[in-house]
Steps between C-alpha positions, in 0.01 A plus 500: 500500500165581342398865511119463507222246501155529341205294630242427230125423549320331214126579490233270367370743241570845341199639692651380832833656402326839473308454825810397695701786355233749612490338846876528550488861392219564743711348782760771443754313288675723241459367149807479282554369149202345324512301180273306265565273201341207321599258777430688825427816703732598782543779751754581769412616849724645767392483866664731750648190666541151361602171661547164334331234705573125460248264670458125530146389565469223761138459420265606220388864537389600161633518142505872426652646185626793712579521869505867588634605840406860591543729792126559546286197402182661642511790254583263217193283599272803485639600163444147361153486646405837344569349158262213576752224431437160648661479846553177691730352767507815711712399804540713811435872532387757542491466881783664689601179671595347165861539381434461130248441218492304185229466241463383143300633205448399143497730204225452237736321270602248758829644638527416869667746733575456870572806714689474832630749745528615865222700652574865584426532872576751772803418712649265248870443559598502131432849366618442146148557367510850644831594346523713187821455307620545147575209277833471312336498152596787273305384193255759384660789689728781386816620670727798460867479600678827571875451494785741571788532255735616774706207624380304198753228575267404793161623378512301172543181706209601720292565188580155362390350837180701492407392150584138590268520803211650300532253213528202730176619662313498176548856351578528131823691438387662177141584615469538874821673598616859435859604581563869566852630549586809706833671555538420871324379811377854580282493193337167576212627712391761239492239219332248722219742588449595133465128408271434801275797414457368146297208642651271241696285740408273792836553680821700462847355572762756595864402430812688594829493690640753743853468637620690806762767426709740710225764532143528628361479141431131537276545805308784337428299182414180691241682710347682203473188286350292774249773595411566137437142407291436814303821450426411130374156602274642778353787302439316168389166658723311257745260661872594474773244570821648644805351321736787565823380660653724771846363571817614667732330252495369141564150628174515699311607191650217290398250759143625486486513119532122453800379686496400864171668616286403208357759256297772660348586163351153487366543852348836409326343200337236722387769744350692216305194374368416845394856580326544165297192574443598856349831391255312272416259784431778741282695252307177413458414867371858581254478208364167614472617857310813389267286288436261786423788735264653249320168451467462877355845524247438233404166656458668842275769349285234333450319828379825659 
């Protein structure tokens, strides 16, 4: 099975490449690796959500170099119009009775782009455009993993699962991941808070294993670790993924460290990646909303 797919758009000119790159960045796509050599220029972009669409045209409806389906075509239209690019074939919208909108525009160098998307209307049944969620891309983000030495037979397997999850999501093992070891689970919250307060990491993964014994010590430690990790996340604002096993028996822990129940370290890594991206999405959404409200206020004052 292939692990990833890259879709490539070839522009008509170097100038169009720069213009299209700037447009995609303006639409909110995060830019990744960029390169340039004697043969070409290239840049990667990571949308918060991506689908691969395969279409068969039953009749001729344009020969665009790029078909770009977006969640809000109206905003994209205004962005393109503000740059004074040639717009044509504007179908549907922006009336509320229309279900979608599509339009085409041409960059100065001749690159043809067609934008399609559903209209955002009140009472729409599909509320995906209203949902904020984190992507599963770890590239460009930094993670700290706090792992307990106690019950290392289990925690080392959880750590391996965590690193596997982060690397598979795009993090670089030697650059984006810091591993911090602590004596036992009780010390995890303190180390996690110190790392979070450093503001060097986008998310913290907490790894440990607690096995029930014959005394109340287990319950005391479980409560303190859970409370401490949760409090650190809430007070620092840095996402914490909880990968501390709380099991009655060693067999249960083995099952959750890569045997019958999967690897909970791997699951914690994916949770950390998603929450790190969700935080960025929420902050970006709030900033855009504040900017839109400010623009509306200014516009209202001008009308007065």
